[in-house]
All heavy atoms as a GROMACS GRO file, in nm:
protein
  630
    1MET      N    1   9.178  12.736  11.751
    1MET     CA    2   9.152  12.607  11.689
    1MET      C    3   9.184  12.615  11.540
    1MET      O    4   9.225  12.516  11.481
    1MET     CB    5   9.010  12.562  11.713
    1MET     CG    6   8.967  12.542  11.856
    1MET     SD    7   9.074  12.454  11.975
    1MET     CE    8   9.140  12.317  11.894
    2GLU      N    9   9.158  12.731  11.482
    2GLU     CA   10   9.188  12.748  11.340
    2GLU      C   11   9.336  12.724  11.312
    2GLU      O   12   9.372  12.659  11.213
    2GLU     CB   13   9.150  12.889  11.294
    2GLU     CG   14   9.178  12.915  11.150
    2GLU     CD   15   9.140  13.056  11.106
    2GLU    OE1   16   9.060  13.121  11.178
    2GLU    OE2   17   9.187  13.100  11.003
    3GLU      N   18   9.422  12.774  11.401
    3GLU     CA   19   9.567  12.758  11.382
    3GLU      C   20   9.605  12.610  11.391
    3GLU      O   21   9.693  12.564  11.315
    3GLU     CB   22   9.645  12.839  11.484
    3GLU     CG   23   9.630  12.989  11.469
    3GLU     CD   24   9.674  13.046  11.335
    3GLU    OE1   25   9.752  12.977  11.264
    3GLU    OE2   26   9.632  13.155  11.302
    4VAL      N   27   9.543  12.534  11.479
    4VAL     CA   28   9.572  12.392  11.490
    4VAL      C   29   9.533  12.320  11.361
    4VAL      O   30   9.606  12.234  11.312
    4VAL     CB   31   9.501  12.330  11.614
    4VAL    CG1   32   9.519  12.180  11.618
    4VAL    CG2   33   9.556  12.392  11.741
    5GLY      N   34   9.421  12.359  11.303
    5GLY     CA   35   9.380  12.302  11.174
    5GLY      C   36   9.481  12.334  11.064
    5GLY      O   37   9.512  12.247  10.980
    6GLU      N   38   9.533  12.455  11.064
    6GLU     CA   39   9.631  12.494  10.963
    6GLU      C   40   9.761  12.419  10.985
    6GLU      O   41   9.830  12.381  10.888
    6GLU     CB   42   9.654  12.643  10.967
    6GLU     CG   43   9.532  12.722  10.916
    6GLU     CD   44   9.546  12.872  10.930
    6GLU    OE1   45   9.651  12.920  10.975
    6GLU    OE2   46   9.449  12.942  10.896
    7LEU      N   47   9.798  12.392  11.112
    7LEU     CA   48   9.915  12.312  11.140
    7LEU      C   49   9.896  12.169  11.087
    7LEU      O   50   9.985  12.112  11.025
    7LEU     CB   51   9.942  12.311  11.290
    7LEU     CG   52  10.058  12.222  11.337
    7LEU    CD1   53  10.191  12.271  11.278
    7LEU    CD2   54  10.065  12.220  11.488
    8ALA      N   55   9.777  12.113  11.111
    8ALA     CA   56   9.748  11.978  11.061
    8ALA      C   57   9.759  11.973  10.910
    8ALA      O   58   9.813  11.877  10.852
    8ALA     CB   59   9.610  11.934  11.107
    9LYS      N   60   9.709  12.075  10.842
    9LYS     CA   61   9.715  12.082  10.696
    9LYS      C   62   9.863  12.087  10.651
    9LYS      O   63   9.901  12.017  10.556
    9LYS     CB   64   9.642  12.205  10.646
    9LYS     CG   65   9.647  12.222  10.497
    9LYS     CD   66   9.567  12.344  10.452
    9LYS     CE   67   9.577  12.359  10.301
    9LYS     NZ   68   9.503  12.474  10.252
   10ALA      N   69   9.945  12.164  10.719
   10ALA     CA   70  10.087  12.175  10.683
   10ALA      C   71  10.157  12.040  10.703
   10ALA      O   72  10.240  12.002  10.621
   10ALA     CB   73  10.154  12.284  10.767
   11ILE      N   74  10.121  11.969  10.806
   11ILE     CA   75  10.182  11.838  10.832
   11ILE      C   76  10.140  11.738  10.725
   11ILE      O   77  10.223  11.665  10.671
   11ILE     CB   78  10.148  11.787  10.973
   11ILE    CG1   79  10.220  11.875  11.077
   11ILE    CG2   80  10.186  11.641  10.990
   11ILE    CD1   81  10.174  11.853  11.218
   12ARG      N   82  10.012  11.737  10.690
   12ARG     CA   83   9.966  11.647  10.583
   12ARG      C   84  10.037  11.678  10.452
   12ARG      O   85  10.074  11.587  10.377
   12ARG     CB   86   9.813  11.663  10.561
   12ARG     CG   87   9.729  11.585  10.658
   12ARG     CD   88   9.584  11.579  10.616
   12ARG     NE   89   9.525  11.708  10.590
   12ARG     CZ   90   9.464  11.786  10.679
   12ARG    NH1   91   9.455  11.749  10.805
   12ARG    NH2   92   9.413  11.901  10.645
   13THR      N   93  10.059  11.806  10.427
   13THR     CA   94  10.127  11.845  10.303
   13THR      C   95  10.269  11.788  10.300
   13THR      O   96  10.314  11.738  10.197
   13THR     CB   97  10.128  11.997  10.288
   13THR    OG1   98   9.993  12.044  10.282
   13THR    CG2   99  10.201  12.040  10.163
   14ILE      N  100  10.337  11.794  10.411
   14ILE     CA  101  10.473  11.737  10.417
   14ILE      C  102  10.469  11.586  10.404
   14ILE      O  103  10.547  11.526  10.335
   14ILE     CB  104  10.546  11.779  10.546
   14ILE    CG1  105  10.587  11.926  10.533
   14ILE    CG2  106  10.665  11.690  10.575
   14ILE    CD1  107  10.666  11.980  10.649
   15GLU      N  108  10.374  11.524  10.472
   15GLU     CA  109  10.367  11.376  10.474
   15GLU      C  110  10.332  11.317  10.338
   15GLU      O  111  10.387  11.215  10.299
   15GLU     CB  112  10.267  11.329  10.578
   15GLU     CG  113  10.310  11.356  10.721
   15GLU     CD  114  10.435  11.278  10.761
   15GLU    OE1  115  10.446  11.161  10.721
   15GLU    OE2  116  10.519  11.338  10.829
   16ILE      N  117  10.239  11.378  10.266
   16ILE     CA  118  10.196  11.318  10.138
   16ILE      C  119  10.217  11.412  10.018
   16ILE      O  120  10.181  11.376   9.906
   16ILE     CB  121  10.046  11.274  10.143
   16ILE    CG1  122   9.954  11.391  10.163
   16ILE    CG2  123  10.027  11.168  10.247
   16ILE    CD1  124   9.807  11.356  10.147
   17GLY      N  125  10.276  11.530  10.042
   17GLY     CA  126  10.307  11.621   9.930
   17GLY      C  127  10.196  11.718   9.897
   17GLY      O  128  10.211  11.806   9.816
   18ARG      N  129  10.080  11.700   9.960
   18ARG     CA  130   9.968  11.790   9.936
   18ARG      C  131   9.866  11.766  10.051
   18ARG      O  132   9.874  11.664  10.119
   18ARG     CB  133   9.901  11.762   9.802
   18ARG     CG  134   9.847  11.622   9.788
   18ARG     CD  135   9.791  11.595   9.650
   18ARG     NE  136   9.728  11.464   9.645
   18ARG     CZ  137   9.790  11.354   9.605
   18ARG    NH1  138   9.913  11.359   9.563
   18ARG    NH2  139   9.725  11.238   9.604
   19ASP      N  140   9.775  11.858  10.067
   19ASP     CA  141   9.674  11.842  10.171
   19ASP      C  142   9.561  11.752  10.126
   19ASP      O  143   9.519  11.664  10.197
   19ASP     CB  144   9.622  11.981  10.214
   19ASP     CG  145   9.517  11.973  10.321
   19ASP    OD1  146   9.532  11.888  10.414
   19ASP    OD2  147   9.418  12.047  10.314
   20ARG      N  148   9.512  11.778  10.006
   20ARG     CA  149   9.401  11.702   9.949
   20ARG      C  150   9.442  11.636   9.818
   20ARG      O  151   9.528  11.687   9.748
   20ARG     CB  152   9.279  11.793   9.927
   20ARG     CG  153   9.226  11.859  10.050
   20ARG     CD  154   9.099  11.938  10.020
   20ARG     NE  155   9.097  12.002   9.889
   20ARG     CZ  156   9.120  12.131   9.869
   20ARG    NH1  157   9.148  12.212   9.969
   20ARG    NH2  158   9.118  12.181   9.748
   21PRO      N  159   9.376  11.527   9.781
   21PRO     CA  160   9.409  11.458   9.655
   21PRO      C  161   9.393  11.547   9.529
   21PRO      O  162   9.462  11.522   9.430
   21PRO     CB  163   9.313  11.340   9.650
   21PRO     CG  164   9.274  11.317   9.792
   21PRO     CD  165   9.276  11.454   9.857
   22ASP      N  166   9.306  11.646   9.534
   22ASP     CA  167   9.283  11.729   9.415
   22ASP      C  168   9.385  11.843   9.402
   22ASP      O  169   9.378  11.922   9.311
   22ASP     CB  170   9.141  11.785   9.412
   22ASP     CG  171   9.109  11.872   9.532
   22ASP    OD1  172   9.165  11.847   9.641
   22ASP    OD2  173   9.029  11.965   9.517
   23GLU      N  174   9.478  11.853   9.495
   23GLU     CA  175   9.579  11.959   9.490
   23GLU      C  176   9.707  11.908   9.424
   23GLU      O  177   9.736  11.789   9.426
   23GLU     CB  178   9.614  12.008   9.630
   23GLU     CG  179   9.501  12.079   9.700
   23GLU     CD  180   9.537  12.120   9.839
   23GLU    OE1  181   9.632  12.067   9.898
   23GLU    OE2  182   9.469  12.210   9.890
   24GLU      N  183   9.784  11.998   9.367
   24GLU     CA  184   9.914  11.965   9.311
   24GLU      C  185  10.013  11.938   9.425
   24GLU      O  186  10.001  11.996   9.532
   24GLU     CB  187   9.967  12.078   9.224
   24GLU     CG  188   9.888  12.094   9.096
   24GLU     CD  189   9.953  12.199   9.004
   24GLU    OE1  190  10.076  12.215   9.010
   24GLU    OE2  191   9.879  12.259   8.926
   25VAL      N  192  10.109  11.852   9.399
   25VAL     CA  193  10.213  11.821   9.497
   25VAL      C  194  10.297  11.947   9.519
   25VAL      O  195  10.334  12.017   9.424
   25VAL     CB  196  10.300  11.702   9.450
   25VAL    CG1  197  10.418  11.682   9.544
   25VAL    CG2  198  10.214  11.576   9.442
   26MET      N  199  10.327  11.975   9.646
   26MET     CA  200  10.406  12.093   9.682
   26MET      C  201  10.550  12.052   9.709
   26MET      O  202  10.574  11.945   9.766
   26MET     CB  203  10.348  12.159   9.808
   26MET     CG  204  10.413  12.288   9.847
   26MET     SD  205  10.342  12.357   9.998
   26MET     CE  206  10.175  12.388   9.947
   27TYR      N  207  10.646  12.133   9.664
   27TYR     CA  208  10.786  12.104   9.691
   27TYR      C  209  10.809  12.106   9.841
   27TYR      O  210  10.752  12.185   9.915
   27TYR     CB  211  10.877  12.205   9.621
   27TYR     CG  212  10.881  12.186   9.473
   27TYR    CD1  213  10.815  12.276   9.389
   27TYR    CD2  214  10.949  12.079   9.416
   27TYR    CE1  215  10.817  12.260   9.250
   27TYR    CE2  216  10.952  12.062   9.278
   27TYR     CZ  217  10.885  12.151   9.197
   27TYR     OH  218  10.886  12.134   9.062
   28TYR      N  219  10.901  12.016   9.886
   28TYR     CA  220  10.926  11.999  10.030
   28TYR      C  221  10.968  12.133  10.096
   28TYR      O  222  10.920  12.164  10.202
   28TYR     CB  223  11.036  11.894  10.051
   28TYR     CG  224  11.073  11.882  10.198
   28TYR    CD1  225  10.993  11.810  10.284
   28TYR    CD2  226  11.186  11.943  10.248
   28TYR    CE1  227  11.024  11.802  10.420
   28TYR    CE2  228  11.218  11.934  10.380
   28TYR     CZ  229  11.138  11.863  10.467
   28TYR     OH  230  11.171  11.855  10.600
   29ASP      N  231  11.059  12.206  10.033
   29ASP     CA  232  11.105  12.330  10.096
   29ASP      C  233  10.992  12.428  10.123
   29ASP      O  234  10.988  12.494  10.228
   29ASP     CB  235  11.213  12.399  10.010
   29ASP     CG  236  11.345  12.322  10.008
   29ASP    OD1  237  11.364  12.236  10.095
   29ASP    OD2  238  11.426  12.348   9.919
   30HIS      N  239  10.900  12.440  10.029
   30HIS     CA  240  10.785  12.529  10.048
   30HIS      C  241  10.692  12.475  10.155
   30HIS      O  242  10.645  12.551  10.241
   30HIS     CB  243  10.711  12.546   9.915
   30HIS     CG  244  10.600  12.647   9.922
   30HIS    ND1  245  10.468  12.612   9.922
   30HIS    CD2  246  10.602  12.784   9.935
   30HIS    CE1  247  10.391  12.721   9.934
   30HIS    NE2  248  10.472  12.825   9.942
   31ALA      N  249  10.669  12.345  10.153
   31ALA     CA  250  10.582  12.283  10.255
   31ALA      C  251  10.646  12.300  10.393
   31ALA      O  252  10.574  12.327  10.493
   31ALA     CB  253  10.561  12.135  10.223
   32ARG      N  254  10.774  12.284  10.404
   32ARG     CA  255  10.843  12.298  10.533
   32ARG      C  256  10.832  12.441  10.583
   32ARG      O  257  10.811  12.464  10.702
   32ARG     CB  258  10.990  12.259  10.520
   32ARG     CG  259  11.064  12.259  10.654
   32ARG     CD  260  11.209  12.219  10.637
   32ARG     NE  261  11.274  12.212  10.767
   32ARG     CZ  262  11.315  12.317  10.835
   32ARG    NH1  263  11.296  12.440  10.790
   32ARG    NH2  264  11.375  12.303  10.953
   33GLN      N  265  10.845  12.538  10.496
   33GLN     CA  266  10.831  12.677  10.535
   33GLN      C  267  10.692  12.703  10.588
   33GLN      O  268  10.676  12.777  10.687
   33GLN     CB  269  10.865  12.774  10.419
   33GLN     CG  270  10.860  12.918  10.457
   33GLN     CD  271  10.952  12.954  10.574
   33GLN    OE1  272  11.064  12.904  10.583
   33GLN    NE2  273  10.906  13.040  10.662
   34GLN      N  274  10.591  12.646  10.528
   34GLN     CA  275  10.456  12.663  10.578
   34GLN      C  276  10.442  12.601  10.717
   34GLN      O  277  10.377  12.658  10.805
   34GLN     CB  278  10.353  12.600  10.484
   34GLN     CG  279  10.324  12.682  10.362
   34GLN     CD  280  10.209  12.625  10.283
   34GLN    OE1  281  10.187  12.505  10.279
   34GLN    NE2  282  10.134  12.712  10.217
   35LEU      N  283  10.505  12.487  10.739
   35LEU     CA  284  10.504  12.422  10.869
   35LEU      C  285  10.571  12.512  10.975
   35LEU      O  286  10.516  12.530  11.084
   35LEU     CB  287  10.573  12.286  10.864
   35LEU     CG  288  10.582  12.210  10.996
   35LEU    CD1  289  10.445  12.182  11.054
   35LEU    CD2  290  10.661  12.080  10.974
   36VAL      N  291  10.682  12.572  10.942
   36VAL     CA  292  10.751  12.664  11.033
   36VAL      C  293  10.660  12.779  11.071
   36VAL      O  294  10.647  12.816  11.188
   36VAL     CB  295  10.884  12.714  10.971
   36VAL    CG1  296  10.942  12.829  11.050
   36VAL    CG2  297  10.983  12.603  10.956
   37GLU      N  298  10.592  12.836  10.972
   37GLU     CA  299  10.500  12.947  10.997
   37GLU      C  300  10.385  12.908  11.086
   37GLU      O  301  10.348  12.981  11.183
   37GLU     CB  302  10.448  13.005  10.865
   37GLU     CG  303  10.556  13.076  10.786
   37GLU     CD  304  10.510  13.114  10.647
   37GLU    OE1  305  10.387  13.110  10.618
   37GLU    OE2  306  10.597  13.153  10.565
   38GLU      N  307  10.327  12.791  11.063
   38GLU     CA  308  10.214  12.746  11.144
   38GLU      C  309  10.256  12.714  11.286
   38GLU      O  310  10.184  12.742  11.382
   38GLU     CB  311  10.145  12.626  11.080
   38GLU     CG  312  10.082  12.657  10.944
   38GLU     CD  313   9.988  12.776  10.943
   38GLU    OE1  314   9.928  12.808  11.049
   38GLU    OE2  315   9.973  12.839  10.838
   39LEU      N  316  10.375  12.652  11.302
   39LEU     CA  317  10.426  12.628  11.438
   39LEU      C  318  10.449  12.761  11.510
   39LEU      O  319  10.420  12.772  11.632
   39LEU     CB  320  10.555  12.547  11.431
   39LEU     CG  321  10.540  12.400  11.397
   39LEU    CD1  322  10.674  12.337  11.367
   39LEU    CD2  323  10.470  12.326  11.511
   40GLY      N  324  10.494  12.862  11.439
   40GLY     CA  325  10.513  12.995  11.499
   40GLY      C  326  10.380  13.054  11.545
   40GLY      O  327  10.370  13.112  11.653
   41ASP      N  328  10.276  13.036  11.462
   41ASP     CA  329  10.143  13.084  11.500
   41ASP      C  330  10.092  13.016  11.625
   41ASP      O  331  10.039  13.078  11.717
   41ASP     CB  332  10.043  13.062  11.386
   41ASP     CG  333  10.068  13.152  11.265
   41ASP    OD1  334  10.141  13.251  11.279
   41ASP    OD2  335  10.010  13.123  11.158
   42ILE      N  336  10.110  12.882  11.632
   42ILE     CA  337  10.068  12.806  11.751
   42ILE      C  338  10.146  12.853  11.873
   42ILE      O  339  10.089  12.874  11.981
   42ILE     CB  340  10.089  12.656  11.727
   42ILE    CG1  341  10.003  12.607  11.614
   42ILE    CG2  342  10.065  12.576  11.858
   42ILE    CD1  343   9.860  12.584  11.644
   43LEU      N  344  10.278  12.869  11.860
   43LEU     CA  345  10.360  12.914  11.972
   43LEU      C  346  10.317  13.050  12.020
   43LEU      O  347  10.305  13.073  12.142
   43LEU     CB  348  10.507  12.914  11.930
   43LEU     CG  349  10.607  12.960  12.036
   43LEU    CD1  350  10.600  12.871  12.162
   43LEU    CD2  351  10.746  12.962  11.979
   44THR      N  352  10.291  13.142  11.928
   44THR     CA  353  10.247  13.276  11.965
   44THR      C  354  10.116  13.270  12.043
   44THR      O  355  10.100  13.334  12.147
   44THR     CB  356  10.233  13.366  11.842
   44THR    OG1  357  10.359  13.374  11.777
   44THR    CG2  358  10.182  13.505  11.879
   45ASN      N  359  10.022  13.191  11.992
   45ASN     CA  360   9.893  13.178  12.062
   45ASN      C  361   9.911  13.116  12.201
   45ASN      O  362   9.845  13.158  12.296
   45ASN     CB  363   9.795  13.093  11.978
   45ASN     CG  364   9.733  13.176  11.867
   45ASN    OD1  365   9.680  13.284  11.890
   45ASN    ND2  366   9.739  13.126  11.747
   46MET      N  367   9.998  13.018  12.211
   46MET     CA  368  10.022  12.957  12.342
   46MET      C  369  10.082  13.059  12.439
   46MET      O  370  10.040  13.066  12.557
   46MET     CB  371  10.119  12.839  12.330
   46MET     CG  372  10.135  12.759  12.458
   46MET     SD  373  10.257  12.630  12.448
   46MET     CE  374  10.408  12.723  12.465
   47LEU      N  375  10.173  13.140  12.392
   47LEU     CA  376  10.234  13.241  12.480
   47LEU      C  377  10.130  13.346  12.522
   47LEU      O  378  10.126  13.388  12.640
   47LEU     CB  379  10.352  13.309  12.409
   47LEU     CG  380  10.471  13.218  12.382
   47LEU    CD1  381  10.574  13.289  12.294
   47LEU    CD2  382  10.536  13.170  12.513
   48ILE      N  383  10.046  13.386  12.432
   48ILE     CA  384   9.941  13.485  12.464
   48ILE      C  385   9.847  13.428  12.567
   48ILE      O  386   9.810  13.493  12.667
   48ILE     CB  387   9.866  13.527  12.337
   48ILE    CG1  388   9.958  13.614  12.248
   48ILE    CG2  389   9.737  13.602  12.373
   48ILE    CD1  390   9.906  13.638  12.108
   49LEU      N  391   9.802  13.304  12.546
   49LEU     CA  392   9.707  13.239  12.639
   49LEU      C  393   9.770  13.212  12.775
   49LEU      O  394   9.706  13.235  12.879
   49LEU     CB  395   9.652  13.110  12.579
   49LEU     CG  396   9.556  13.127  12.464
   49LEU    CD1  397   9.530  12.993  12.397
   49LEU    CD2  398   9.426  13.192  12.510
   50SER      N  399   9.896  13.168  12.776
   50SER     CA  400   9.960  13.143  12.907
   50SER      C  401   9.975  13.275  12.984
   50SER      O  402   9.957  13.275  13.106
   50SER     CB  403  10.094  13.074  12.889
   50SER     OG  404  10.186  13.153  12.822
   51ASP      N  405  10.005  13.383  12.914
   51ASP     CA  406  10.015  13.513  12.980
   51ASP      C  407   9.879  13.559  13.031
   51ASP      O  408   9.866  13.603  13.145
   51ASP     CB  409  10.074  13.614  12.886
   51ASP     CG  410  10.095  13.749  12.949
   51ASP    OD1  411  10.169  13.758  13.051
   51ASP    OD2  412  10.036  13.849  12.899
   52LYS      N  413   9.777  13.545  12.950
   52LYS     CA  414   9.643  13.588  12.987
   52LYS      C  415   9.594  13.518  13.113
   52LYS      O  416   9.528  13.580  13.198
   52LYS     CB  417   9.545  13.563  12.871
   52LYS     CG  418   9.401  13.596  12.904
   52LYS     CD  419   9.306  13.572  12.789
   52LYS     CE  420   9.165  13.593  12.835
   52LYS     NZ  421   9.089  13.679  12.750
   53TYR      N  422   9.622  13.388  13.124
   53TYR     CA  423   9.572  13.310  13.237
   53TYR      C  424   9.680  13.289  13.345
   53TYR      O  425   9.664  13.208  13.434
   53TYR     CB  426   9.517  13.176  13.189
   53TYR     CG  427   9.393  13.197  13.105
   53TYR    CD1  428   9.398  13.181  12.965
   53TYR    CD2  429   9.275  13.237  13.160
   53TYR    CE1  430   9.286  13.202  12.887
   53TYR    CE2  431   9.161  13.258  13.083
   53TYR     CZ  432   9.168  13.243  12.947
   53TYR     OH  433   9.057  13.264  12.869
   54ASN      N  434   9.789  13.366  13.334
   54ASN     CA  435   9.896  13.364  13.433
   54ASN      C  436   9.949  13.223  13.460
   54ASN      O  437   9.958  13.176  13.572
   54ASN     CB  438   9.848  13.429  13.564
   54ASN     CG  439   9.964  13.466  13.656
   54ASN    OD1  440  10.074  13.492  13.609
   54ASN    ND2  441   9.941  13.460  13.784
   55ILE      N  442   9.984  13.155  13.352
   55ILE     CA  443  10.040  13.021  13.359
   55ILE      C  444  10.181  13.028  13.300
   55ILE      O  445  10.200  13.066  13.185
   55ILE     CB  446   9.956  12.918  13.280
   55ILE    CG1  447   9.813  12.917  13.334
   55ILE    CG2  448  10.018  12.780  13.288
   55ILE    CD1  449   9.716  12.836  13.248
   56SER      N  450  10.280  12.993  13.382
   56SER     CA  451  10.418  13.002  13.331
   56SER      C  452  10.449  12.887  13.239
   56SER      O  453  10.386  12.779  13.243
   56SER     CB  454  10.516  12.998  13.452
   56SER     OG  455  10.521  12.869  13.509
   57LEU      N  456  10.549  12.907  13.154
   57LEU     CA  457  10.592  12.800  13.066
   57LEU      C  458  10.648  12.682  13.144
   57LEU      O  459  10.633  12.567  13.105
   57LEU     CB  460  10.695  12.851  12.965
   57LEU     CG  461  10.642  12.959  12.867
   57LEU    CD1  462  10.752  13.003  12.773
   57LEU    CD2  463  10.521  12.912  12.792
   58ASP      N  464  10.713  12.712  13.257
   58ASP     CA  465  10.760  12.604  13.345
   58ASP      C  466  10.645  12.519  13.394
   58ASP      O  467  10.654  12.396  13.396
   58ASP     CB  468  10.838  12.659  13.467
   58ASP     CG  469  10.974  12.710  13.430
   58ASP    OD1  470  11.030  12.667  13.327
   58ASP    OD2  471  11.027  12.792  13.506
   59GLU      N  472  10.535  12.583  13.435
   59GLU     CA  473  10.419  12.509  13.484
   59GLU      C  474  10.362  12.421  13.370
   59GLU      O  475  10.324  12.306  13.395
   59GLU     CB  476  10.313  12.605  13.534
   59GLU     CG  477  10.192  12.538  13.594
   59GLU     CD  478  10.090  12.639  13.649
   59GLU    OE1  479  10.116  12.762  13.651
   59GLU    OE2  480   9.981  12.591  13.686
   60ILE      N  481  10.358  12.475  13.251
   60ILE     CA  482  10.307  12.398  13.137
   60ILE      C  483  10.395  12.277  13.111
   60ILE      O  484  10.347  12.163  13.099
   60ILE     CB  485  10.300  12.487  13.010
   60ILE    CG1  486  10.195  12.595  13.028
   60ILE    CG2  487  10.272  12.403  12.885
   60ILE    CD1  488  10.200  12.705  12.922
   61MET      N  489  10.526  12.298  13.104
   61MET     CA  490  10.618  12.188  13.075
   61MET      C  491  10.619  12.086  13.188
   61MET      O  492  10.616  11.966  13.161
   61MET     CB  493  10.759  12.241  13.052
   61MET     CG  494  10.776  12.311  12.918
   61MET     SD  495  10.731  12.207  12.777
   61MET     CE  496  10.844  12.071  12.794
   62ASN      N  497  10.624  12.130  13.311
   62ASN     CA  498  10.626  12.036  13.424
   62ASN      C  499  10.498  11.953  13.429
   62ASN      O  500  10.502  11.833  13.452
   62ASN     CB  501  10.647  12.108  13.556
   62ASN     CG  502  10.788  12.165  13.568
   62ASN    OD1  503  10.881  12.113  13.507
   62ASN    ND2  504  10.804  12.270  13.645
   63GLY      N  505  10.385  12.015  13.406
   63GLY     CA  506  10.258  11.946  13.402
   63GLY      C  507  10.254  11.842  13.292
   63GLY      O  508  10.207  11.730  13.307
   64HIS      N  509  10.311  11.879  13.177
   64HIS     CA  510  10.311  11.788  13.062
   64HIS      C  511  10.405  11.668  13.089
   64HIS      O  512  10.372  11.554  13.061
   64HIS     CB  513  10.354  11.861  12.936
   64HIS     CG  514  10.333  11.785  12.812
   64HIS    ND1  515  10.210  11.745  12.767
   64HIS    CD2  516  10.422  11.735  12.722
   64HIS    CE1  517  10.224  11.677  12.655
   64HIS    NE2  518  10.351  11.669  12.627
   65VAL      N  519  10.522  11.697  13.145
   65VAL     CA  520  10.616  11.590  13.178
   65VAL      C  521  10.555  11.495  13.279
   65VAL      O  522  10.564  11.370  13.265
   65VAL     CB  523  10.749  11.649  13.229
   65VAL    CG1  524  10.836  11.540  13.295
   65VAL    CG2  525  10.825  11.718  13.117
   66ASP      N  526  10.488  11.549  13.379
   66ASP     CA  527  10.423  11.464  13.481
   66ASP      C  528  10.314  11.377  13.417
   66ASP      O  529  10.305  11.258  13.445
   66ASP     CB  530  10.358  11.549  13.591
   66ASP     CG  531  10.462  11.619  13.678
   66ASP    OD1  532  10.581  11.582  13.672
   66ASP    OD2  533  10.423  11.712  13.753
   67LYS      N  534  10.236  11.435  13.327
   67LYS     CA  535  10.129  11.360  13.261
   67LYS      C  536  10.188  11.247  13.177
   67LYS      O  537  10.143  11.131  13.183
   67LYS     CB  538  10.047  11.452  13.169
   67LYS     CG  539   9.938  11.380  13.089
   67LYS     CD  540   9.864  11.474  12.999
   67LYS     CE  541   9.938  11.491  12.868
   67LYS     NZ  542   9.864  11.566  12.767
   68LEU      N  543  10.293  11.275  13.099
   68LEU     CA  544  10.354  11.172  13.015
   68LEU      C  545  10.425  11.065  13.099
   68LEU      O  546  10.419  10.947  13.066
   68LEU     CB  547  10.452  11.234  12.915
   68LEU     CG  548  10.388  11.321  12.806
   68LEU    CD1  549  10.497  11.380  12.720
   68LEU    CD2  550  10.291  11.242  12.722
   69SER      N  551  10.488  11.107  13.207
   69SER     CA  552  10.557  11.011  13.295
   69SER      C  553  10.455  10.914  13.353
   69SER      O  554  10.479  10.794  13.356
   69SER     CB  555  10.631  11.084  13.406
   69SER     OG  556  10.736  11.158  13.354
   70ALA      N  557  10.344  10.967  13.400
   70ALA     CA  558  10.239  10.879  13.456
   70ALA      C  559  10.183  10.785  13.350
   70ALA      O  560  10.163  10.667  13.375
   70ALA     CB  561  10.128  10.964  13.519
   71ARG      N  562  10.164  10.837  13.232
   71ARG     CA  563  10.107  10.755  13.123
   71ARG      C  564  10.203  10.643  13.085
   71ARG      O  565  10.163  10.528  13.072
   71ARG     CB  566  10.080  10.841  13.001
   71ARG     CG  567  10.021  10.763  12.882
   71ARG     CD  568   9.995  10.849  12.762
   71ARG     NE  569   9.902  10.954  12.795
   71ARG     CZ  570   9.886  11.064  12.723
   71ARG    NH1  571   9.960  11.086  12.616
   71ARG    NH2  572   9.797  11.155  12.757
   72PHE      N  573  10.329  10.675  13.066
   72PHE     CA  574  10.423  10.576  13.021
   72PHE      C  575  10.469  10.483  13.131
   72PHE      O  576  10.505  10.369  13.108
   72PHE     CB  577  10.540  10.640  12.946
   72PHE     CG  578  10.498  10.693  12.812
   72PHE    CD1  579  10.491  10.828  12.790
   72PHE    CD2  580  10.460  10.608  12.710
   72PHE    CE1  581  10.450  10.877  12.666
   72PHE    CE2  582  10.416  10.654  12.588
   72PHE     CZ  583  10.413  10.789  12.567
   73ASP      N  584  10.468  10.529  13.256
   73ASP     CA  585  10.494  10.441  13.368
   73ASP      C  586  10.388  10.333  13.375
   73ASP      O  587  10.415  10.216  13.398
   73ASP     CB  588  10.499  10.516  13.500
   73ASP     CG  589  10.629  10.590  13.520
   73ASP    OD1  590  10.723  10.565  13.444
   73ASP    OD2  591  10.636  10.676  13.610
   74THR      N  592  10.262  10.371  13.352
   74THR     CA  593  10.151  10.276  13.351
   74THR      C  594  10.168  10.175  13.237
   74THR      O  595  10.147  10.056  13.257
   74THR     CB  596  10.017  10.350  13.337
   74THR    OG1  597  10.005  10.444  13.445
   74THR    CG2  598   9.901  10.255  13.339
   75ILE      N  599  10.205  10.222  13.122
   75ILE     CA  600  10.221  10.133  13.005
   75ILE      C  601  10.338  10.037  13.028
   75ILE      O  602  10.328   9.917  12.998
   75ILE     CB  603  10.242  10.215  12.875
   75ILE    CG1  604  10.112  10.289  12.841
   75ILE    CG2  605  10.286  10.125  12.760
   75ILE    CD1  606  10.128  10.387  12.727
   76ILE      N  607  10.446  10.087  13.080
   76ILE     CA  608  10.566  10.003  13.100
   76ILE      C  609  10.540   9.898  13.206
   76ILE      O  610  10.584   9.784  13.195
   76ILE     CB  611  10.688  10.093  13.137
   76ILE    CG1  612  10.728  10.176  13.016
   76ILE    CG2  613  10.803  10.009  13.187
   76ILE    CD1  614  10.830  10.284  13.044
   77LYS      N  615  10.464   9.932  13.310
   77LYS     CA  616  10.436   9.838  13.419
   77LYS      C  617  10.335   9.731  13.381
   77LYS      O  618  10.325   9.630  13.446
   77LYS     CB  619  10.386   9.913  13.543
   77LYS     CG  620  10.494   9.999  13.606
   77LYS     CD  621  10.441  10.076  13.724
   77LYS     CE  622  10.549  10.168  13.780
   77LYS     NZ  623  10.502  10.251  13.888
   78THR      N  624  10.257   9.753  13.274
   78THR     CA  625  10.156   9.656  13.236
   78THR      C  626  10.209   9.543  13.155
   78THR      O  627  10.308   9.525  13.109
   78THR     CB  628  10.043   9.721  13.153
   78THR    OG1  629  10.067   9.851  13.124
   78THR    CG2  630   9.914   9.697  13.213
   0.00000   0.00000   0.00000
């Protein structure tokens, strides 16, 4: 969960130039590099957890596609 929080902070920094109002604005290239690093941390954690619980990446992606398809089919039909 800590890594997800750090990812959110990196995204806020890119979106508004800083995480909090009391911080100095960060240059885009530096903020983008932080985002790349945080996405890498999240990806690594996902791979470790999927291996630990014997869940393939195909199963993860297929489950996600099915979930989104059902959600958007419902929205489109309404």
